[in-house]
TIVOVO-259807 format. One record per residue (C-alpha): residue number from 1; residue in one letter; x, z, y. Coordinates in pm, whole numbers. Layout:
N
(node NUM, A, (X, Z, Y))
...
//
This chain:
141
(node 1, X, (33979, 773, -4438))
(node 2, X, (34079, 1100, -4201))
(node 3, X, (33877, 1369, -4063))
(node 4, X, (33945, 1471, -3770))
(node 5, X, (33848, 1829, -3683))
(node 6, X, (33738, 1935, -3292))
(node 7, X, (33837, 2273, -3210))
(node 8, X, (33605, 2549, -3070))
(node 9, X, (33824, 2550, -2727))
(node 10, X, (33823, 2181, -2715))
(node 11, X, (33446, 2149, -2778))
(node 12, X, (33369, 2356, -2546))
(node 13, X, (33576, 2198, -2275))
(node 14, X, (33387, 1881, -2348))
(node 15, X, (33001, 1992, -2312))
(node 16, X, (33152, 2147, -1965))
(node 17, X, (33280, 1845, -1871))
(node 18, X, (32944, 1630, -2035))
(node 19, X, (32742, 1909, -1826))
(node 20, X, (32912, 1853, -1487))
(node 21, X, (32900, 1515, -1511))
(node 22, X, (32523, 1542, -1557))
(node 23, X, (32485, 1735, -1303))
(node 24, X, (32687, 1516, -1062))
(node 25, X, (32478, 1214, -1147))
(node 26, X, (32151, 1432, -1071))
(node 27, X, (32262, 1582, -734))
(node 28, X, (32393, 1217, -593))
(node 29, X, (32035, 1067, -737))
(node 30, X, (31881, 1315, -475))
(node 31, X, (32065, 1232, -195))
(node 32, X, (31857, 1061, 83))
(node 33, X, (31890, 694, 212))
(node 34, X, (31866, 580, 536))
(node 35, X, (31523, 605, 632))
(node 36, X, (31349, 256, 670))
(node 37, X, (31143, 397, 1014))
(node 38, X, (30935, 201, 1242))
(node 39, X, (31118, -132, 1332))
(node 40, X, (31306, -179, 1678))
(node 41, X, (31038, -434, 1775))
(node 42, X, (30723, -211, 1782))
(node 43, X, (30475, -401, 1993))
(node 44, X, (30059, -405, 2051))
(node 45, X, (30028, -763, 2124))
(node 46, X, (29791, -763, 1846))
(node 47, X, (29504, -551, 2039))
(node 48, X, (29323, -719, 2339))
(node 49, X, (29478, -666, 2659))
(node 50, X, (29342, -432, 2915))
(node 51, X, (29280, -576, 3268))
(node 52, X, (29315, -370, 3557))
(node 53, X, (29213, -408, 3878))
(node 54, X, (29548, -389, 4038))
(node 55, X, (29793, -623, 4208))
(node 56, X, (30097, -421, 4025))
(node 57, X, (30179, -217, 3747))
(node 58, X, (30457, 68, 3764))
(node 59, X, (30621, 314, 3524))
(node 60, X, (30815, 623, 3563))
(node 61, X, (30955, 869, 3361))
(node 62, X, (30947, 1215, 3432))
(node 63, X, (31042, 1315, 3094))
(node 64, X, (31421, 1352, 3051))
(node 65, X, (31529, 1492, 2712))
(node 66, X, (31731, 1783, 2621))
(node 67, X, (31936, 1609, 2347))
(node 68, X, (31946, 1897, 2142))
(node 69, X, (31773, 2092, 1861))
(node 70, X, (31507, 2138, 1843))
(node 71, X, (31424, 1845, 2076))
(node 72, X, (31514, 1528, 1835))
(node 73, X, (31316, 1200, 1999))
(node 74, X, (31630, 1059, 2100))
(node 75, X, (31762, 1038, 1702))
(node 76, X, (31409, 820, 1657))
(node 77, X, (31448, 420, 1572))
(node 78, X, (31182, 407, 1863))
(node 79, X, (31128, 711, 2137))
(node 80, X, (30769, 773, 2266))
(node 81, X, (30896, 718, 2568))
(node 82, X, (30989, 303, 2493))
(node 83, X, (30669, 294, 2262))
(node 84, X, (30456, 382, 2579))
(node 85, X, (30667, 191, 2811))
(node 86, X, (30580, -143, 2544))
(node 87, X, (30205, -28, 2517))
(node 88, X, (30222, -57, 2900))
(node 89, X, (30369, -405, 2882))
(node 90, X, (30139, -545, 2577))
(node 91, X, (29832, -421, 2668))
(node 92, X, (29786, -365, 3054))
(node 93, X, (29741, -663, 3261))
(node 94, X, (29724, -697, 3632))
(node 95, X, (29367, -829, 3741))
(node 96, X, (29360, -737, 4140))
(node 97, X, (29526, -802, 4460))
(node 98, X, (29618, -529, 4583))
(node 99, X, (29630, -108, 4502))
(node 100, X, (29899, -43, 4219))
(node 101, X, (29893, 143, 3917))
(node 102, X, (30127, 413, 3841))
(node 103, X, (30213, 505, 3455))
(node 104, X, (30386, 864, 3483))
(node 105, X, (30538, 953, 3141))
(node 106, X, (30496, 1355, 3178))
(node 107, X, (30617, 1448, 2824))
(node 108, X, (30716, 1222, 2515))
(node 109, X, (30886, 1546, 2332))
(node 110, X, (30959, 1548, 1940))
(node 111, X, (31017, 1849, 1750))
(node 112, X, (31169, 1955, 1450))
(node 113, X, (31068, 2280, 1257))
(node 114, X, (31285, 2380, 941))
(node 115, X, (31008, 2433, 644))
(node 116, X, (31104, 2738, 394))
(node 117, X, (31254, 2608, 72))
(node 118, X, (31130, 2747, -280))
(node 119, X, (31357, 3001, -436))
(node 120, X, (31545, 2949, -724))
(node 121, X, (31641, 2622, -935))
(node 122, X, (31293, 2470, -761))
(node 123, X, (31454, 2508, -434))
(node 124, X, (31762, 2297, -562))
(node 125, X, (31598, 2032, -732))
(node 126, X, (31273, 2003, -475))
(node 127, X, (31239, 1649, -283))
(node 128, X, (30959, 1792, -82))
(node 129, X, (30984, 1811, 299))
(node 130, X, (31225, 1990, 431))
(node 131, X, (31102, 1940, 818))
(node 132, X, (30798, 1942, 1040))
(node 133, X, (30816, 1718, 1339))
(node 134, X, (30574, 1739, 1604))
(node 135, X, (30527, 1505, 1867))
(node 136, X, (30400, 1508, 2191))
(node 137, X, (30279, 1230, 2466))
(node 138, X, (30152, 1291, 2793))
(node 139, X, (30107, 1027, 3014))
(node 140, X, (29880, 1032, 3359))
(node 141, X, (29773, 703, 3513))
//
C-alpha cells in the first residue's frame, strides 16, 4: 500500500477550484427563468356581459407607448391596451338601435422603477424584488 502526500500548493489549488465550482453553481441557481406571466388568451367571458343602449361600440387608442425606459408595457405578455380591448369585446354588448359608444384609451402605461439593493453579501445573494412596476389605465367612455 502506498501513501501519497499532497503538497500544500496543490491542496490550496484544489480548495480554490472547489470554491469556484460551488460559487458558480450558487450564482447559476440564482438566475431567473422565463417569467410565467399572464397567458396570451386572456378573457373576461366568465363575467356577465353588460348590455349598453347603443347600436355600435367603437374603441379608440389615444395612448402610444414611448417604447423606451422607464415604460415597459410593450414588454408585457398582454399590454394594458390589449387587456382593455378584450374587456370591451367580452363584456360590453350592443342593445340599442341608434347612438354609439366610444371607448377611448387615454393612458395604458406601465413604468418600471429600480429598487435599491441591500449592501454587502446580502445584496449579492438576495432574491428579493429589484424593480417596482406602476400601471396606469385611463379610459373614457
